[in-house]
VMD Tcl script that draws the C-alpha trace (Angstrom):
set ca {
  {-182.36 -143.98 112.34}
  {-180.85 -147.22 113.57}
  {-184.00 -149.30 114.20}
  {-182.24 -152.19 115.95}
  {-180.36 -149.82 118.26}
  {-183.58 -147.93 119.06}
  {-185.28 -151.22 119.98}
  {-182.37 -152.24 122.21}
  {-182.32 -148.82 123.87}
  {-186.09 -148.73 124.45}
  {-186.01 -152.14 126.14}
  {-182.93 -151.28 128.23}
  {-184.48 -147.94 129.25}
  {-187.81 -149.40 130.30}
  {-186.26 -152.40 132.08}
  {-183.82 -150.20 133.99}
  {-186.56 -147.78 135.09}
  {-189.01 -150.58 135.94}
  {-186.42 -152.36 138.08}
  {-185.67 -149.24 140.12}
  {-183.05 -147.11 138.35}
  {-185.05 -144.42 136.52}
  {-182.40 -141.72 137.05}
  {-179.72 -143.75 135.30}
  {-182.21 -144.73 132.58}
  {-182.89 -141.04 131.92}
  {-179.15 -140.22 131.83}
  {-178.39 -142.99 129.35}
  {-181.39 -143.05 127.04}
  {-183.39 -139.80 127.14}
  {-182.82 -136.54 125.28}
  {-183.28 -132.96 126.43}
  {-187.06 -133.21 126.66}
  {-189.45 -135.98 127.65}
  {-193.13 -135.74 126.76}
  {-195.32 -138.09 128.79}
  {-198.81 -139.15 127.68}
  {-199.66 -141.59 130.50}
  {-202.20 -139.68 132.63}
  {-200.86 -141.28 135.85}
  {-197.33 -139.92 135.32}
  {-196.36 -136.24 135.46}
  {-194.84 -134.75 132.31}
  {-191.09 -134.36 131.99}
  {-188.01 -136.06 133.37}
  {-188.82 -135.56 137.06}
  {-192.33 -136.95 136.61}
  {-190.88 -140.14 135.13}
  {-188.25 -140.48 137.84}
  {-190.71 -139.85 140.67}
  {-193.22 -142.37 139.31}
  {-190.74 -145.21 138.87}
  {-188.97 -144.56 142.18}
  {-192.34 -144.72 143.92}
  {-193.33 -147.92 142.08}
  {-190.04 -149.58 143.07}
  {-190.49 -148.57 146.71}
  {-194.14 -149.69 146.88}
  {-193.88 -152.80 144.65}
  {-190.29 -154.13 144.68}
  {-191.39 -157.65 143.67}
  {-193.04 -156.65 140.39}
  {-191.66 -158.18 137.19}
  {-191.73 -157.49 133.46}
  {-191.22 -159.62 130.37}
  {-190.67 -158.05 126.96}
  {-192.76 -160.16 124.59}
  {-192.11 -158.26 121.35}
  {-190.60 -155.03 120.13}
  {-191.18 -153.35 116.76}
  {-189.45 -150.29 115.29}
  {-190.42 -148.06 112.40}
  {-189.12 -144.61 111.59}
  {-188.56 -142.76 114.87}
  {-190.96 -144.99 116.86}
  {-190.51 -148.16 118.91}
  {-193.49 -150.21 120.09}
  {-193.24 -152.78 122.89}
  {-195.65 -155.48 124.05}
  {-194.96 -156.52 127.64}
  {-196.28 -158.83 130.34}
  {-196.16 -157.41 133.86}
  {-196.80 -159.28 137.11}
  {-197.54 -157.26 140.24}
  {-198.26 -158.25 143.86}
  {-201.11 -160.71 144.44}
  {-200.33 -162.11 140.97}
  {-202.12 -159.21 139.25}
  {-201.05 -159.51 135.61}
  {-201.15 -156.83 132.94}
  {-200.55 -156.65 129.23}
  {-199.00 -153.33 128.23}
  {-198.22 -151.67 124.96}
  {-195.73 -148.83 125.04}
  {-194.67 -146.49 122.25}
  {-191.50 -144.42 122.37}
  {-190.47 -141.66 119.97}
  {-186.78 -141.03 119.41}
  {-185.22 -137.68 118.55}
  {-182.67 -137.15 115.77}
  {-179.83 -137.97 118.20}
  {-181.26 -141.43 118.93}
  {-182.60 -140.46 122.35}
  {-186.10 -141.15 123.70}
  {-188.19 -137.99 123.81}
  {-191.86 -139.07 124.01}
  {-193.92 -141.93 125.49}
  {-197.46 -143.31 125.15}
  {-198.87 -146.49 126.67}
  {-201.94 -148.62 127.11}
  {-202.37 -150.99 130.05}
  {-204.96 -153.74 130.48}
  {-205.36 -156.15 133.37}
  {-205.36 -159.73 132.13}
  {-208.76 -161.19 133.07}
  {-209.22 -164.51 134.88}
  {-211.44 -165.84 132.08}
  {-211.62 -165.25 128.33}
  {-214.29 -165.78 125.68}
  {-211.58 -167.42 123.51}
  {-208.67 -169.83 124.06}
  {-205.98 -167.34 122.87}
  {-203.51 -165.61 125.16}
  {-203.14 -161.83 125.09}
  {-199.69 -162.35 123.59}
}
mol new
graphics top color blue
foreach p $ca { graphics top sphere $p radius 0.5 }
foreach p [lrange $ca 0 end-1] q [lrange $ca 1 end] { graphics top cylinder $p $q radius 0.2 }
display resetview
């Protein structure tokens, strides 16, 4: 496994899909199967495409920043900052599994809205 290449590909894949080109992201970065664990997104390639096309249509002004990316074995983990309409901000953690051909084949995530106040002075990043 090429850990640096997997990190680059995971970021490029997610950025491309998030910004409105999920079909191209699938063509470039995903293998023959795609297992989805996010309960809001249907399993498989079409579920991913439909979700991100809908998000782009409904929320074209959303943005994403990739804060950190870590790779180990066949997994890549990303920590992102997303800003949606009305300045709703979210911290997300995504995990991607790569197949033996270096293609993404599985995805998990956790999403938390960043609260207005915190019990400590530390950011969520």
